[in-house]
ROLO-485573 format. One line per 10 residues: number of its first residue (from 1); their letters; for each residue y, x, z of N, C-alpha, C. Coordinates in Angstrom, 1 decimal, always signed. Atoms other than C-alpha are relative to their C-alpha. Layout:
! residues N
NUM> A> Y X Z Y X Z Y X Z | ... .
This chain:
! residues 102
1> MAAQLAALGL> -0.7 +0.5 +0.7 -18.2 +4.2 +3.9 -0.7 +0.1 -1.8 | +0.7 +0.3 +1.0 -19.9 +5.7 +1.4 -1.0 -1.1 -1.1 | +1.0 +0.8 +0.9 -22.3 +3.1 +0.5 +1.5 -1.7 -0.4 | -1.0 +0.6 +0.5 -19.0 +0.9 +0.5 +0.4 +0.1 -1.4 | -1.2 -0.6 +1.6 -17.3 +3.0 -2.7 -1.6 +0.2 -1.1 | +0.6 +0.3 +0.8 -20.6 +2.7 -4.1 -0.5 -1.1 -0.8 | +0.3 +1.5 +0.5 -21.2 -1.1 -4.2 +1.3 -0.1 -1.1 | -1.5 +0.8 +0.6 -17.0 -1.1 -5.7 -0.3 +0.9 -1.3 | +0.6 -0.9 +1.0 -19.1 +2.0 -8.4 +0.9 +1.0 -0.2 | -1.4 -0.8 +0.1 -16.6 +4.6 -7.2 -0.8 +1.3 +0.9 .
11> EPSAPCLHLP> +0.3 -0.8 -1.0 -17.1 +7.8 -5.9 +0.5 +0.6 +1.1 | -0.9 -0.2 -1.3 -17.0 +9.2 -2.8 +1.6 +1.1 -0.1 | -1.5 -0.8 -0.1 -14.2 +11.5 -4.0 +1.0 -0.8 -0.5 | -1.2 +0.4 +1.2 -11.7 +8.7 -5.4 +1.1 -0.2 +0.9 | -1.0 +0.1 -0.7 -8.5 +8.7 -4.1 +0.2 -0.7 +0.9 | -0.2 +0.8 -0.9 -7.3 +6.7 -1.2 +1.1 -0.1 +0.9 | -0.9 +0.1 -1.0 -4.7 +5.5 +1.1 -0.1 -0.9 +0.8 | +0.4 +1.1 -1.4 -5.1 +4.3 +4.7 +1.3 -0.4 +0.3 | -1.1 +0.2 -0.5 -2.8 +2.2 +5.8 -0.4 -1.1 +1.3 | -0.1 +0.7 -0.7 -2.5 -0.1 +8.8 -0.7 -1.7 +0.0 .
21> TAAARAVIKG> +0.8 +1.1 +0.8 -5.0 -3.2 +8.9 +1.1 -1.2 -0.2 | -1.2 +1.3 +1.1 -2.2 -6.2 +8.1 +0.3 +0.3 -1.1 | -0.8 -0.4 +1.1 -0.6 -4.0 +5.8 -0.9 +0.4 -1.0 | +1.3 -0.1 +1.0 -4.0 -3.0 +4.2 -0.8 -1.4 -0.6 | +0.2 +1.8 +0.5 -4.9 -7.3 +3.9 +0.8 -0.2 -0.5 | -1.0 +0.5 +0.3 -1.6 -7.8 +2.9 +0.2 +0.2 -1.5 | -0.3 -0.6 +0.5 -2.0 -5.4 +0.1 -1.3 -0.5 -1.5 | +1.0 +0.9 +0.4 -5.0 -6.7 -1.1 -0.7 -0.9 -0.3 | +0.4 +1.2 -0.2 -5.2 -10.1 -0.6 +1.5 -0.7 -0.2 | -1.6 +0.6 +0.2 -1.5 -10.4 -2.3 +0.6 -0.2 +0.7 .
31> GVNIHAAAYA> -1.1 +0.2 -0.9 +0.5 -11.1 +0.4 +1.0 +0.4 +0.0 | -1.0 -0.5 +0.1 +2.9 -8.7 -0.2 +0.2 +0.2 -1.7 | -0.1 -0.5 +1.1 +4.3 -7.5 -3.4 +0.4 +1.6 -0.2 | -0.8 -1.0 -0.6 +6.1 -4.8 -2.0 -0.9 +1.2 +1.4 | +0.5 -0.5 -1.3 +4.0 -2.2 +0.8 +1.7 +1.1 +0.8 | -0.9 -1.0 -1.0 +6.8 -1.2 +3.4 -0.2 +1.0 +0.9 | -0.2 -1.4 -0.2 +6.9 +2.4 +4.6 +0.5 +1.0 +0.2 | -0.7 -0.5 -0.9 +8.0 +4.9 +6.4 +0.3 +1.5 -1.2 | -0.4 -0.9 +1.4 +7.7 +7.5 +3.1 -0.7 -0.4 -1.2 | +0.7 +0.2 +1.0 +7.1 +7.7 -0.1 -0.8 -0.2 -1.0 .
41> LPDWAVGAEV> +1.6 -0.3 +0.5 +3.9 +6.9 -2.2 +0.2 +1.3 -1.0 | +0.2 -1.0 +0.3 +2.8 +9.8 -3.3 -0.2 +0.7 -1.8 | +0.4 -0.1 +1.7 +3.0 +11.2 -7.2 -1.2 -0.1 -0.2 | +1.3 +0.2 +0.4 -0.6 +11.2 -7.4 -0.3 -1.5 -0.3 | +0.1 +1.3 -0.6 -0.7 +7.6 -6.3 +0.4 -1.3 -1.4 | -0.6 +1.3 +0.7 +1.7 +6.0 -8.9 -0.8 -0.1 -0.9 | +0.4 +0.5 +1.4 +0.3 +4.1 -11.8 -1.7 +0.5 +0.5 | +1.2 +0.3 -0.3 -3.8 +5.1 -10.1 -0.2 -1.0 +1.0 | +0.4 +0.9 -0.9 -6.1 +3.1 -9.0 -0.7 +0.9 +1.2 | +0.1 -0.4 -0.6 -6.5 +3.9 -5.8 -0.9 -0.9 +1.0 .
51> LVVDDDRRIV> +0.7 +0.5 -1.1 -9.3 +3.0 -2.8 +1.3 -0.3 +1.6 | -0.8 +0.7 -0.9 -6.9 +0.7 +0.2 -1.1 +0.4 +1.0 | +1.2 +0.5 -1.5 -8.8 +1.7 +3.5 +0.7 +0.0 +0.9 | -0.5 +0.4 -1.1 -8.2 -0.1 +6.4 +0.0 +1.1 +1.0 | +0.0 -1.7 -1.4 -7.1 +3.3 +9.1 -0.9 -1.5 +1.2 | +0.7 +0.2 -1.2 -7.9 +1.2 +12.5 -1.6 -0.5 -0.2 | +1.6 +0.3 -0.7 -11.4 +0.3 +11.7 -0.9 +0.7 -1.2 | +0.6 -1.2 +1.1 -11.9 +2.8 +8.8 -1.2 -1.0 -1.4 | +0.4 +0.9 +1.1 -13.1 +0.5 +6.0 +0.9 +0.2 -0.9 | -1.4 +0.1 +1.2 -12.0 +0.2 +2.2 -0.3 -1.6 -0.2 .
61> LGVATFGESL> +0.4 +1.2 +0.1 -11.2 -3.0 +1.7 +0.1 -0.5 -1.6 | +0.5 -0.3 +1.3 -10.5 -2.7 -2.3 +0.7 +0.9 -0.8 | -0.5 -0.9 +1.4 -8.9 -1.1 -5.2 +2.0 -0.5 -0.5 | -1.1 +0.0 +1.0 -5.0 -1.2 -6.0 +0.7 +1.0 -0.3 | -0.7 -0.6 +0.9 -2.9 +0.1 -8.2 +1.2 -0.1 +0.0 | -1.3 -0.3 -0.5 +0.8 +1.3 -7.3 +1.2 +0.2 -0.9 | -0.6 +0.0 +1.4 +3.4 +0.8 -10.1 +1.7 +1.2 +0.6 | -0.8 -0.6 -0.6 +5.9 +2.7 -8.0 +0.8 +0.4 +1.5 | -0.7 -0.1 -1.8 +7.9 +3.8 -4.7 +1.5 -0.1 -0.2 | -1.6 +0.6 -0.3 +11.5 +2.3 -4.0 +0.6 +0.5 +1.3 .
71> TYDETSWAAD> -0.8 -0.1 -1.4 +13.8 +3.8 -1.3 +1.2 -0.7 +0.1 | -1.1 +1.2 -0.3 +15.8 +1.6 +0.6 +1.0 +0.2 +0.6 | -0.6 +0.0 -0.3 +18.7 +1.4 +2.3 +0.2 -1.6 +0.8 | -0.1 +1.2 -1.3 +20.2 -1.6 +4.8 -0.3 -1.1 -1.2 | -0.3 +1.0 +1.5 +21.1 -3.7 +1.4 -1.1 -0.3 -1.3 | +1.2 +0.0 +0.6 +18.4 -3.1 -0.6 -1.4 -0.5 +0.8 | +1.4 +1.1 -0.7 +15.6 -3.9 +1.8 +0.1 -1.9 +0.4 | +0.0 +1.7 -0.5 +17.2 -7.2 +3.3 -0.3 -0.8 -2.0 | +0.2 +0.5 +1.3 +17.7 -7.8 -0.6 -1.8 -0.5 -0.7 | +0.7 +0.2 -0.3 +14.2 -7.3 -0.7 -1.5 -0.5 +0.7 .
81> APFHKGGAWP> +1.3 +0.5 -0.9 +12.4 -9.0 +1.8 -0.7 -0.6 -0.1 | +0.9 +1.0 +0.2 +10.9 -11.9 +0.4 -1.6 +0.6 -0.7 | +0.7 -0.8 +1.0 +8.9 -9.4 -1.5 -0.9 +1.4 +1.2 | +0.8 -1.5 -0.9 +7.7 -6.3 +1.3 +0.0 -1.0 +1.1 | +0.2 +0.6 -1.6 +8.2 -8.8 +4.8 +0.1 +1.1 +0.8 | -0.2 -1.5 -1.5 +9.1 -5.4 +6.9 +0.3 -0.9 +1.3 | -0.6 +0.8 -0.6 +11.2 -7.9 +8.7 +1.7 +0.5 -0.3 | -1.3 -0.4 +0.0 +14.6 -6.9 +9.8 +0.0 +1.7 -0.7 | -0.2 -1.6 +0.3 +16.1 -3.3 +8.9 -0.4 +0.6 +1.3 | +0.7 -0.2 -0.8 +14.1 -0.7 +11.1 +1.3 +1.1 +0.9 .
91> GAPRHGWVVA> -1.1 -0.8 -0.8 +17.4 +1.4 +11.3 -0.2 +1.4 -0.5 | +0.8 -1.8 +0.8 +15.6 +4.5 +9.1 -0.1 -0.1 -1.4 | +0.1 +0.3 +1.5 +15.5 +4.9 +5.6 -1.6 -0.3 -0.1 | +1.1 +0.4 +0.4 +12.6 +3.2 +4.3 -0.6 -0.1 -1.3 | +0.5 +0.2 +1.7 +10.2 +3.1 +0.9 +0.2 -1.2 +0.3 | +1.1 +0.9 +0.4 +8.7 +0.4 -0.9 -1.1 +0.3 -1.1 | +0.4 -0.3 +1.0 +5.6 +1.0 -3.0 -0.6 -1.5 -0.8 | +0.7 +1.4 +1.0 +5.0 -1.7 -5.6 -1.0 +0.0 -0.5 | +1.8 +0.3 -0.4 +1.5 -3.3 -5.6 +0.2 -0.7 -1.7 | +0.8 +0.9 +0.8 +0.8 -3.6 -9.1 -1.0 -0.4 -0.8 .
101> SA> +0.7 +0.7 +0.3 -2.2 -4.6 -9.0 -1.4 +0.1 +1.0 | +0.8 -0.5 -0.9 -5.1 -4.8 -6.6 -0.6 -1.5 -0.1 .
């Protein structure tokens, strides 16, 4: 991973978020405007450039900035479905990480 970081001009200590393969690709390639997650975006990641790591393959896919973290209930989840593409309401509180840039 150090070589990938160097190629991106980043330090080995750069902040990162590990996402499952499909989610990481969707964030980096613009497939979603909001990343659906089971937990809120960490405060340190709001507005910061972070490495998006494909957690399944352990490789850096790119850099993204997340603007804010949303908290969903069933109604707001359905309303934002075109943006997060997270499917049907999972029956438990969900969060959305707004992708500001990737």
